[in-house]
Residue frames as qw, qx, qy, qz and C-alpha x, y, z in Angstrom:
[[0.006, -0.875, -0.482, 0.053, 0.00, -0.01, 0.03],
 [0.446, 0.523, -0.044, 0.725, 1.45, 3.32, -1.00],
 [0.322, -0.285, -0.503, 0.750, 2.37, 5.85, 1.67],
 [0.064, 0.848, 0.470, -0.236, 0.11, 8.88, 2.40],
 [0.462, 0.608, 0.150, 0.628, 0.53, 11.98, 0.30],
 [0.252, -0.877, 0.089, -0.400, 0.19, 14.34, 3.39],
 [0.654, 0.136, -0.533, 0.519, 3.15, 14.49, 5.84],
 [0.440, -0.852, -0.280, 0.040, 1.96, 17.28, 8.18],
 [0.649, -0.261, -0.092, 0.708, 5.47, 18.54, 8.32],
 [0.195, 0.323, 0.208, 0.903, 4.45, 21.78, 6.58],
 [0.328, -0.767, -0.547, -0.060, 1.78, 22.48, 9.16],
 [0.455, -0.636, -0.202, 0.589, 4.14, 24.96, 10.89],
 [0.256, 0.943, 0.048, -0.209, 4.29, 27.16, 7.76],
 [0.081, -0.700, 0.615, 0.354, 7.59, 25.90, 6.40],
 [0.925, 0.352, -0.010, -0.144, 8.64, 23.57, 3.55],
 [0.790, -0.309, 0.400, 0.347, 11.59, 21.38, 3.00],
 [0.278, 0.828, -0.382, -0.302, 14.54, 22.27, 0.71],
 [0.906, 0.340, -0.238, 0.088, 16.73, 20.19, -1.48],
 [0.609, 0.314, -0.525, 0.505, 19.69, 18.77, 0.25],
 [0.476, -0.387, -0.636, 0.468, 18.18, 19.76, 3.58],
 [0.092, -0.136, -0.190, 0.968, 16.90, 22.75, 5.50],
 [0.098, 0.690, 0.717, 0.015, 13.52, 24.40, 5.54],
 [0.078, 0.096, 0.133, 0.983, 12.13, 27.72, 4.46],
 [0.315, 0.416, 0.512, -0.682, 8.95, 29.69, 5.31],
 [0.455, 0.444, 0.739, 0.223, 6.27, 29.02, 2.75],
 [0.237, 0.925, 0.294, -0.049, 5.86, 32.68, 2.23],
 [0.465, -0.587, 0.316, 0.582, 9.46, 33.39, 1.65],
 [0.356, 0.722, -0.308, -0.507, 10.68, 34.84, -1.63],
 [0.066, -0.355, 0.905, 0.225, 12.42, 31.57, -2.44],
 [0.303, 0.310, 0.897, -0.089, 9.25, 29.49, -2.23],
 [0.411, 0.714, 0.243, -0.512, 7.21, 32.24, -3.95],
 [0.192, 0.615, -0.580, -0.498, 9.67, 32.07, -6.87],
 [0.088, -0.084, 0.975, 0.185, 9.45, 28.38, -7.16],
 [0.382, 0.476, 0.686, -0.395, 5.61, 28.68, -6.92],
 [0.376, 0.718, -0.076, -0.581, 5.60, 30.92, -9.91],
 [0.146, 0.431, -0.815, -0.359, 7.79, 28.57, -11.86],
 [0.251, 0.160, 0.939, -0.170, 5.36, 25.65, -10.91],
 [0.417, 0.627, 0.398, -0.524, 2.54, 27.78, -12.16],
 [0.309, 0.647, -0.434, -0.545, 4.29, 28.52, -15.49],
 [0.055, -0.203, 0.960, 0.186, 4.90, 24.78, -15.94],
 [0.339, 0.389, 0.792, -0.325, 1.20, 24.08, -15.39],
 [0.412, 0.701, 0.064, -0.579, 0.16, 26.69, -17.86],
 [0.227, 0.475, -0.722, -0.448, 2.42, 25.20, -20.47],
 [0.207, 0.088, 0.973, -0.060, 0.76, 21.83, -19.69],
 [0.411, 0.601, 0.471, -0.498, -2.60, 23.53, -20.32],
 [0.344, 0.634, -0.425, -0.547, -1.24, 24.43, -23.84],
 [0.029, 0.243, -0.953, -0.180, -0.25, 20.86, -24.36],
 [0.465, 0.174, 0.760, -0.420, -3.63, 19.57, -23.41],
 [0.598, 0.623, 0.266, -0.427, -5.19, 20.46, -26.79],
 [0.242, 0.677, -0.587, -0.372, -2.28, 19.57, -29.01],
 [0.918, 0.186, -0.318, -0.148, -1.86, 16.37, -31.01],
 [0.814, -0.547, 0.174, 0.082, 0.27, 13.90, -28.98],
 [0.772, -0.022, 0.303, 0.558, 3.12, 13.62, -31.56],
 [0.322, 0.912, 0.134, 0.216, 3.10, 17.29, -32.73],
 [0.556, 0.431, -0.242, 0.668, 6.28, 19.38, -32.94],
 [0.197, -0.646, 0.200, -0.710, 4.93, 21.73, -30.22],
 [0.857, -0.462, -0.091, -0.210, 3.84, 19.02, -28.02],
 [0.902, 0.002, -0.234, 0.364, 7.35, 17.61, -27.95],
 [0.294, 0.507, -0.213, 0.782, 8.99, 21.03, -27.34],
 [0.418, -0.628, 0.098, -0.649, 6.80, 21.92, -24.54],
 [0.930, -0.341, -0.138, -0.013, 7.37, 18.63, -22.81],
 [0.730, 0.133, -0.245, 0.624, 11.11, 19.13, -22.85],
 [0.036, 0.545, -0.159, 0.822, 10.62, 22.62, -21.50],
 [0.686, -0.568, -0.011, -0.455, 8.52, 21.56, -18.68],
 [0.927, -0.182, -0.216, 0.248, 11.06, 18.89, -17.76],
 [0.451, 0.388, -0.240, 0.767, 13.69, 21.65, -17.74],
 [0.314, -0.659, 0.056, -0.682, 11.63, 23.57, -15.32],
 [0.875, -0.453, -0.168, -0.009, 11.95, 20.83, -12.71],
 [0.746, 0.110, -0.177, 0.633, 15.67, 21.28, -13.03],
 [0.072, 0.536, -0.082, 0.837, 15.33, 25.03, -12.41],
 [0.634, -0.624, -0.123, -0.440, 12.95, 24.45, -9.44],
 [0.890, -0.285, -0.229, 0.274, 15.51, 22.23, -7.81],
 [0.459, 0.288, -0.195, 0.818, 18.18, 24.96, -8.11],
 [0.218, -0.579, 0.018, -0.785, 15.89, 27.65, -6.68],
 [0.770, -0.534, -0.127, -0.325, 14.86, 25.23, -3.81],
 [0.828, -0.025, -0.328, 0.455, 18.39, 24.77, -2.63],
 [0.388, -0.896, -0.063, 0.206, 19.80, 26.77, 0.33],
 [0.326, 0.882, -0.335, 0.064, 22.91, 28.89, -0.53],
 [0.373, -0.634, 0.674, -0.069, 25.16, 26.68, 1.59],
 [0.743, 0.017, 0.669, 0.007, 24.23, 23.67, -0.44],
 [0.592, 0.734, -0.073, -0.326, 24.62, 25.08, -3.98],
 [0.009, 0.606, -0.773, -0.185, 28.00, 23.27, -4.34],
 [0.476, 0.009, 0.874, -0.094, 26.00, 20.00, -4.34],
 [0.654, 0.590, 0.182, -0.438, 23.91, 20.94, -7.51],
 [0.541, -0.120, 0.700, 0.451, 24.58, 19.08, -10.65],
 [0.147, 0.358, -0.382, -0.839, 24.42, 20.58, -14.13],
 [0.438, 0.038, -0.712, -0.548, 21.29, 19.38, -16.15],
 [0.466, -0.313, -0.826, 0.058, 19.91, 17.59, -13.12],
 [0.330, -0.771, -0.456, 0.297, 19.44, 20.09, -10.30],
 [0.207, -0.660, 0.066, 0.719, 21.12, 23.11, -11.82],
 [0.605, 0.764, 0.210, -0.085, 20.35, 24.99, -15.07],
 [0.639, -0.218, 0.394, 0.624, 23.26, 25.04, -17.56],
 [0.097, 0.553, -0.310, -0.767, 24.45, 27.46, -20.25],
 [0.004, 0.050, -0.861, -0.506, 23.69, 24.73, -22.78],
 [0.102, 0.580, 0.786, -0.186, 20.04, 24.58, -21.65],
 [0.071, 0.723, 0.087, -0.682, 19.87, 28.40, -22.30],
 [0.021, 0.402, -0.616, -0.677, 21.41, 27.99, -25.73],
 [0.154, 0.262, 0.934, 0.190, 18.94, 25.29, -26.64],
 [0.142, 0.755, 0.528, -0.362, 16.10, 27.82, -26.08],
 [0.054, 0.696, -0.220, -0.681, 17.94, 30.36, -28.11],
 [0.094, -0.130, 0.844, 0.512, 18.19, 27.92, -30.98],
 [0.140, 0.509, 0.849, 0.019, 14.49, 27.22, -30.83],
 [0.124, 0.798, 0.251, -0.533, 13.64, 30.92, -30.80],
 [0.022, 0.508, -0.504, -0.698, 15.78, 31.46, -33.92],
 [0.106, 0.113, 0.919, 0.362, 14.17, 28.54, -35.64],
 [0.124, 0.639, 0.747, -0.137, 10.62, 29.51, -34.87],
 [0.080, 0.751, 0.045, -0.654, 11.31, 33.19, -35.76],
 [0.049, -0.309, 0.673, 0.670, 12.56, 32.23, -39.17],
 [0.016, -0.287, -0.924, -0.251, 9.31, 30.46, -39.63],
 [0.056, -0.724, -0.602, 0.331, 6.97, 33.22, -38.41],
 [0.181, 0.693, 0.191, 0.671, 5.87, 36.72, -39.47],
 [0.421, -0.358, -0.480, 0.682, 7.22, 38.71, -36.45],
 [0.024, 0.889, 0.371, 0.268, 5.11, 41.80, -35.83],
 [0.401, 0.300, -0.242, 0.831, 6.73, 45.16, -35.11],
 [0.332, -0.445, 0.090, -0.827, 3.84, 46.29, -32.87],
 [0.355, -0.140, 0.742, -0.551, 1.92, 45.13, -29.82],
 [0.359, -0.101, -0.822, -0.432, -0.21, 42.09, -30.39],
 [0.587, -0.259, 0.216, -0.736, -3.59, 41.74, -28.94],
 [0.097, -0.207, 0.970, -0.080, -3.73, 38.34, -27.31],
 [0.560, 0.281, 0.604, -0.492, -6.63, 35.86, -28.07],
 [0.449, 0.388, -0.489, -0.639, -6.39, 35.19, -31.90],
 [0.782, -0.018, -0.558, -0.277, -6.92, 31.47, -31.12],
 [0.818, -0.555, -0.024, -0.146, -7.03, 29.15, -28.02],
 [0.877, -0.016, -0.103, 0.469, -3.45, 27.84, -28.32],
 [0.426, 0.449, -0.133, 0.774, -1.88, 31.31, -28.77],
 [0.409, -0.741, -0.030, -0.532, -4.01, 32.80, -26.11],
 [0.891, -0.450, -0.058, 0.026, -2.83, 30.12, -23.59],
 [0.775, 0.166, -0.106, 0.600, 0.77, 30.54, -24.64],
 [0.060, 0.660, -0.065, 0.746, 0.52, 34.37, -23.90],
 [0.695, -0.659, -0.007, -0.287, -0.82, 33.53, -20.45],
 [0.933, -0.170, -0.057, 0.313, 2.02, 31.19, -19.87],
 [0.521, 0.448, -0.093, 0.721, 4.54, 33.80, -20.99],
 [0.294, -0.746, 0.065, -0.595, 3.17, 36.26, -18.33],
 [0.838, -0.536, 0.041, -0.096, 3.73, 33.78, -15.67],
 [0.837, 0.111, -0.083, 0.529, 7.27, 32.97, -16.85],
 [0.235, 0.650, -0.110, 0.714, 8.00, 36.65, -16.71],
 [0.565, -0.716, 0.072, -0.403, 6.71, 36.88, -13.18],
 [0.958, -0.220, 0.019, 0.182, 8.88, 33.89, -12.24],
 [0.626, 0.427, -0.101, 0.645, 11.87, 35.58, -13.79],
 [0.101, -0.751, 0.195, -0.623, 11.43, 38.75, -11.69],
 [0.740, -0.620, 0.119, -0.233, 11.20, 36.80, -8.56],
 [0.945, -0.044, 0.022, 0.324, 14.17, 34.63, -9.31],
 [0.436, 0.607, -0.122, 0.654, 16.32, 37.58, -10.27],
 [0.347, -0.772, 0.169, -0.504, 15.46, 39.17, -6.85],
 [0.915, -0.402, -0.018, 0.032, 16.88, 36.02, -5.11],
 [0.127, 0.860, -0.494, 0.031, 20.32, 36.79, -6.35],
 [0.991, -0.102, 0.088, 0.021, 21.37, 33.09, -6.73],
 [0.604, -0.454, 0.412, 0.509, 24.74, 34.19, -7.86],
 [0.275, 0.661, -0.404, -0.569, 26.51, 35.30, -11.10],
 [0.006, -0.225, 0.931, 0.289, 27.03, 31.76, -12.15],
 [0.440, 0.310, 0.779, -0.321, 23.51, 30.88, -11.99],
 [0.047, -0.057, -0.685, -0.724, 21.62, 30.34, -15.38],
 [0.061, 0.507, 0.836, -0.202, 18.15, 30.25, -13.83],
 [0.155, 0.699, 0.198, -0.670, 17.38, 33.85, -14.61],
 [0.132, 0.437, -0.563, -0.689, 18.66, 33.77, -18.19],
 [0.060, 0.125, 0.970, 0.197, 16.77, 30.57, -18.77],
 [0.159, 0.656, 0.672, -0.306, 13.44, 32.00, -17.71],
 [0.121, 0.650, -0.116, -0.741, 14.24, 35.13, -19.83],
 [0.152, 0.241, -0.749, -0.599, 14.70, 33.08, -23.04],
 [0.076, 0.321, 0.944, -0.024, 11.84, 30.89, -22.13],
 [0.237, 0.681, 0.438, -0.538, 9.46, 33.94, -22.13],
 [0.180, 0.557, -0.436, -0.683, 10.89, 34.95, -25.44],
 [0.020, -0.048, 0.963, 0.264, 10.32, 31.42, -26.76],
 [0.153, 0.496, 0.807, -0.282, 6.76, 31.25, -25.57],
 [0.261, 0.686, 0.094, -0.673, 6.00, 34.62, -27.16],
 [0.119, 0.416, -0.700, -0.568, 7.47, 33.44, -30.44],
 [0.083, 0.159, 0.981, 0.078, 5.45, 30.24, -30.31],
 [0.271, 0.618, 0.590, -0.444, 2.21, 32.18, -29.71],
 [0.279, 0.644, -0.247, -0.668, 3.05, 34.29, -32.88],
 [0.109, 0.251, -0.863, -0.424, 3.89, 31.17, -34.83],
 [0.176, 0.327, 0.917, -0.143, 0.57, 29.57, -33.78],
 [0.320, 0.656, 0.287, -0.621, -1.34, 32.68, -34.94],
 [0.631, 0.282, 0.523, 0.499, 0.28, 32.46, -38.42],
 [0.184, 0.230, 0.233, 0.927, -0.53, 35.52, -40.59],
 [0.333, -0.654, -0.461, -0.499, -3.83, 36.20, -38.83],
 [0.457, -0.359, -0.524, 0.622, -3.41, 38.43, -35.77],
 [0.051, -0.912, -0.313, -0.261, -4.69, 41.72, -34.43],
 [0.506, 0.097, -0.271, 0.813, -2.33, 44.44, -33.58],
 [0.160, -0.631, -0.461, 0.603, -3.02, 47.29, -31.14],
 [0.125, 0.559, -0.065, -0.817, -5.02, 49.91, -32.99],
 [0.583, 0.463, -0.339, -0.575, -5.55, 48.03, -36.27],
 [0.966, 0.070, 0.224, -0.104, -5.86, 44.52, -37.89],
 [0.494, -0.488, 0.601, 0.395, -2.67, 42.79, -38.84],
 [0.729, 0.632, -0.195, -0.178, -1.46, 42.70, -42.39],
 [0.917, -0.137, 0.186, 0.326, 1.10, 40.09, -42.98],
 [0.125, -0.828, 0.304, 0.454, 4.50, 41.72, -43.45],
 [0.776, 0.579, -0.213, -0.132, 5.94, 41.31, -46.96],
 [0.882, -0.268, 0.238, 0.307, 8.81, 38.87, -47.18],
 [0.180, -0.666, 0.420, 0.590, 12.22, 39.85, -48.53],
 [0.196, -0.096, 0.781, 0.586, 12.50, 40.03, -52.25],
 [0.190, 0.640, 0.739, 0.091, 8.74, 40.73, -52.83],
 [0.048, -0.121, 0.122, 0.984, 7.41, 43.87, -54.53],
 [0.432, 0.556, 0.461, -0.539, 4.08, 45.53, -55.31],
 [0.295, 0.570, -0.430, -0.635, 5.30, 45.90, -58.89],
 [0.923, 0.262, 0.123, -0.254, 4.25, 43.49, -61.60],
 [0.496, -0.510, 0.629, 0.313, 7.04, 41.05, -62.15],
 [0.141, 0.330, -0.737, -0.573, 8.12, 39.35, -65.44],
 [0.221, -0.178, -0.905, -0.316, 5.16, 37.76, -67.20],
 [0.047, -0.515, -0.717, 0.468, 2.71, 39.48, -64.80],
 [0.088, 0.628, 0.461, 0.621, -0.10, 41.85, -65.79],
 [0.001, -0.053, 0.354, -0.934, -0.73, 45.08, -64.05],
 [0.156, 0.492, 0.793, -0.323, -4.23, 45.24, -62.51],
 [0.213, 0.666, 0.535, 0.475, -6.95, 47.05, -64.49],
 [0.228, -0.941, -0.206, 0.144, -7.11, 49.82, -61.89],
 [0.542, -0.570, 0.259, 0.561, -3.43, 50.39, -62.16],
 [0.430, 0.258, 0.608, 0.616, -3.52, 50.25, -66.06],
 [0.064, 0.845, 0.461, 0.263, -6.25, 52.82, -66.12],
 [0.318, -0.900, -0.043, 0.296, -4.44, 55.13, -63.83],
 [0.506, -0.298, 0.424, 0.690, -1.22, 54.91, -65.84],
 [0.342, 0.492, 0.603, 0.527, -3.25, 55.63, -69.08],
 [0.081, -0.929, -0.357, -0.055, -4.83, 58.63, -67.60],
 [0.479, -0.737, 0.156, 0.451, -1.46, 60.00, -66.45],
 [0.457, -0.033, 0.553, 0.696, 0.17, 59.51, -69.83],
 [0.237, 0.705, 0.562, 0.362, -2.73, 61.37, -71.49],
 [0.200, -0.950, -0.184, 0.156, -2.43, 64.27, -69.22],
 [0.498, -0.512, 0.367, 0.596, 1.34, 64.52, -69.75],
 [0.466, 0.288, 0.636, 0.543, 0.73, 64.33, -73.44],
 [0.075, 0.868, 0.428, 0.241, -1.77, 67.19, -73.48],
 [0.369, -0.863, 0.020, 0.345, 0.48, 69.36, -71.19],
 [0.538, -0.254, 0.472, 0.651, 3.35, 68.91, -73.68],
 [0.306, 0.576, 0.596, 0.468, 1.15, 69.78, -76.67],
 [0.099, -0.948, -0.300, -0.044, 0.00, 72.91, -75.02],
 [0.494, -0.724, 0.153, 0.456, 3.43, 73.93, -74.03],
 [0.388, -0.257, 0.547, 0.696, 5.06, 73.42, -77.45],
 [0.446, 0.506, 0.020, -0.738, 2.02, 74.48, -79.37],
 [0.162, -0.050, 0.912, 0.373, 1.84, 71.20, -81.22],
 [0.516, 0.026, -0.264, -0.815, -1.17, 71.51, -83.70],
 [0.492, 0.054, 0.792, -0.358, -4.04, 69.37, -82.62],
 [0.324, 0.249, 0.852, 0.328, -6.10, 67.35, -85.03],
 [0.204, -0.007, -0.223, -0.953, -8.17, 69.59, -87.47],
 [0.496, 0.241, 0.632, -0.544, -11.77, 69.59, -87.02],
 [0.319, 0.302, 0.809, 0.392, -13.91, 67.92, -89.60],
 [0.101, -0.136, -0.297, -0.940, -15.94, 69.95, -91.81],
 [0.528, -0.476, -0.519, -0.474, -19.26, 70.90, -90.28],
 [0.562, -0.348, -0.605, 0.443, -18.03, 70.56, -86.60],
 [0.239, -0.939, -0.235, -0.076, -18.93, 73.35, -84.26],
 [0.381, 0.599, -0.358, 0.607, -16.20, 75.95, -83.24]]
């Protein structure tokens, strides 16, 4: 028979830390870990409606797993930090670089807006935006902890918020709402409004060009006093 879930050891308002020691449940350390835990759960909410073998599903599972490593680091007393192991109980620079690579990859596949985006274009992007705000809050709290210059917990959360924002934009595609107006997809490099080889100009553009050419011709004729077509016999003056 499995042991009981409750231990009653936290009834005094404290919680256990990794490698020993206890901390008040309302301390900044535990508040920070609570925010990371919340961010992880929101990312799980995003996963809930995704196909089980989708690219985004696999990526979010990897990120949620990383957050356990980060929470282990945050839940360690300063005197026990030397016991942390990179990739297991301590965030590494490699983990941060992995997020940066993902950001670059999804950025290259997305139309990145230059204005503020109104959240809520679709359920997945909306949940990602909520998750992003929780990650940002976790980052602010972890930075306030001053875990040390060697700690990569803060940088990891910073890159994670950027990644989640990028994923939200990627999930929106070219359909998004910007602050003050509806989004128009930004032109890709190498495109132009001009008709290219083998392409015909639109009727509206052709009519505008014909009108402009006619006006220029008449102006030149008047200036140079070019004789106009003689009137047919019987035409009024």
